[in-house]
Structures are given as structure tokens and as C-alpha cells.
C-alpha positions, 0 to 999 in steps of 0.5 A: 499487517504487523505494526510496531509494539508499544515500546517501539517508535515509527514502525509497522509491517511488511508485504510482498509476493509473486506473479507471472504475465498472462494475457487477459484473453488467455484460455485454458485448452482441453483439446487440441483438435484445431491446433498442432500439439508439441510433443509430450504436451498435455492439452490440459496443461497448454495455454493459448495466447489469443494474440499470438495463436501460440501454445506454451506448456505450464509447469505443473508445479506452478500455482494456479493464481500464477497463470491468471495474473497480469504481471511480469518482471521488467527487462532489467529483472529488478522492477515488476509491473502488474495490471489490475481492474478496478472492481465495483466493490473497490469504488466509493461515494465518488464512483472512483477507487477508494484510497484504501483500494489503492493501498491494497493494490500497492501491498498486493503488487509488492507481494507478487513482486517478491515471490515472482523473483523467488526472493521469499515464499512466505509473502512477507519478503523475509530472507532465509537468514531473517526466518532463521532468526525470527526477523521481519520487515515492519513499515516505518512510513507510507506516503501515497500521492494520487493525481487521478482516481481510477474509476470502476472498470478502469485498468490500473498498471502499477510498477514497484521496486525495492532498494536499500535505505541506509543501515537499518532499513529498505524502501519500496516505491511504486508508480501507478498509470492509467493502462489505456492511456499510460498517464501517471495517476499516482506515485507512492513510497515506503520505508521499512525497518527490521524487527525481531518478532519475538522480542518486538525490538528493532534490529540493524540490518546485517551484511548477510541479510543485506546481501540476500536481498540486494541482488533483487534491487536496482544497481543505481538508486531509483526513486518514485520521488526524485524531486528535492525536498518533496512531500514524502520527506516532510517530518510530521509534528505531533498533533497536540490536544485539543484536536479540532475534530475527532472520532472516538472509540473506534474498535477493530472488527474481526475482518480488520485482522490479517493473517498474523492476528494484527490490525492490517495497515490499510485500516489505519488509513480508514481510521485516520479519515474518519475524523475528517469533517464531512464538509471536506469529504463532500467538496474535496478529494484526497491527494496526498496521505503520509502515515508514520507507524509507531506501535501495533494495534491489537483486536481488543484495543479501542482507538481515537482518531484526531484531526486538526487543520495544518494550512498557514492560512486556515479557513476552518480554524474556527471550526470544531467538532466531535466524531467528524462533525464541524459547527459551520460550513466549509465552502469555496476553498480549493486546498485543505491540509490536516495533521492526524493522530491515532491513539489508544483510548485507554491511556493515550498512547500514540499509534500513528500520526499522519498528514493529509492534503486535499484538493477541490473536487472537479466538476464531472 
């Protein structure tokens, strides 16, 4: 996704799109011998609900994907829910969904939401006025908390909504639940600012743009993290050299580029985690990640990932290593917290900074 250019601090890109509720057991009908067909209803355009046995026509202009997404607008018309199955290729060494999988699902449901309400048809939540003026949304901050990772074949239901964030931006929040139990398994929030796509400079949100998108936002503020002084609000200090751990010389792959020829924001999450010491990966799982995006990364850039422990009582303060390794074992500690920085190898310019919190893995 788009990230901020080198002369701008604290920002990134956008997402959002469309969707329609379809029961997972719906099937297309090629004949109507067993069911009474409504007048003028083309059997090839009928969809039968296995639950209710009803036939409903499908608009011939409706994109095919819309007929198969398990998503819907809620009754208030502002929030949107969609269900996703965790695929085998989306799980990691713990046999659960990776944080990159979670981040991709957040992006997908946001895109589907925006197109569902007709707010934007380009997939990036730009209004008519924004497109005329070559303005885009870029992400300033992303904060994700995961309380329980879904496993392969689990169904996750994600709810999302957007709302205004002061005079210079907007925000989007998410709630993640286990579809089978309705258990809360995660929350996320993000902040976005507006940037001129040609000049790469930030721009205040005008009243005209605000009026175009506010009609799709809740009338009363609604936050995924309503708690006072919650961790999504914490400032991330700059990580100074020398870092305790580093992974040097990371290079974007062609597959890391999005449709705008910029490194996708989920790739940055993977880069941050590359410099976590292996002992933490073996004994802990990621619970919280916060990233502040500060500049964009191009295909030819070389990136360094730096990590240092942040906990006041630091059981690993004496451990140092390069390329994710540590000099001694880390065992017996229930929590770990780290500061992160991604920078350009060539000149040390900061790409983003982050914070992660880890919990001890539970015995399975």
C-alpha cells in the first residue's frame, strides 16, 4: 500500500472496499424444475438459500465476488461485518493465523466495507472531490491487539467502521470475534491523514471532503479501545543506536509491491518481526503491535530492522545479537516488550517505528 514520502513524518496508505451478505451454503441454480420460479426471473440469475429455501434475483450488474462474500452492513448502516475462514497457507509455525494474516484481513474487510456503501469504487476510500484533486488517504498509525489467535479452518468475524479524527484525518476501528463462540479475540485501530498524490505533501481535510465521507460514519463516537490511557495511544520513542538486535539488508520482493507499486504495509510488519530474537519467537507469541509510518519504501530500497527491549525490568538487557540472534538463552519470563525501527540502509532515514508486546505461549 502507499506510504509517506521521505519529506513527511508519521504516515502511510489506505484501504477499503465492498461486499454483500451471502450464506455459505448458497448455490447457483441452473434449472427450476423443483422450485416455483418468480415471473421473469432467469434461473441462471437465481440464488437459493439453503436455510430458508427462498429464491432471490441477482442483479446482472452485481460483481460475481459480491455474491459469495459473507459480509453485510449492520442495521445502523455504518458498521460492516464479514466472516473469513483461516486458510492453511495463512497459518504459521504455531499452527495459528499469523499477525500478517490478521493485518491482511483487516485491510480486506475495510475495503469491502467502503465499496459496499458506495463510498468509493476505486478500493482506496477516496471521495469524488479527493479524486478530482489527486488526494489520497495514508496511514499514520496502526495498532493491533490479539487476545487469541484463530487456527486453521476457524471462522473469524470482523466488524469495522470509520469516523472523523480531528481536522486533519480519519480513523478506522475493528473488532474480531470467533464466529463459533462470539468470543472477542482481537481489536485494532488506525489513524489516517490526507496527502496530495502528486506533491506527496499532507493536506488538511476540507469541509467538502468531510461532508462526503461523514454520512457513512457513526453519529456518536465509537472506539474499539474506549479505555482511558489504553496502549493504542502510547507514544513510541525513537530507537537509538546501538540496537540490541538487528536484521540488516532486507530488500522488497516483487511480490511485496501493491497495485500502486509501493511496498504493502503488511510487509513492514514482517520486517519488524525479523529482528526479534529467536528465543522470543520460540517461547512467546505476539499480543500487541503498534506501528507509526513515517515514509514510503520503494522496490530498490534496502532496509535495516532494529529491535531493543523496552521493559523496565529487562531480563534480556545483556543479550545482543545481529540478524535476529542472541548470545544466550531467554527462558522463564512471561512478558516481553520491544521498541523497533525500520530504516534505509543507505542513509539511515527512518521508515517507521514500532512497539511490540509478547506473552508467554500457553501449553497446548
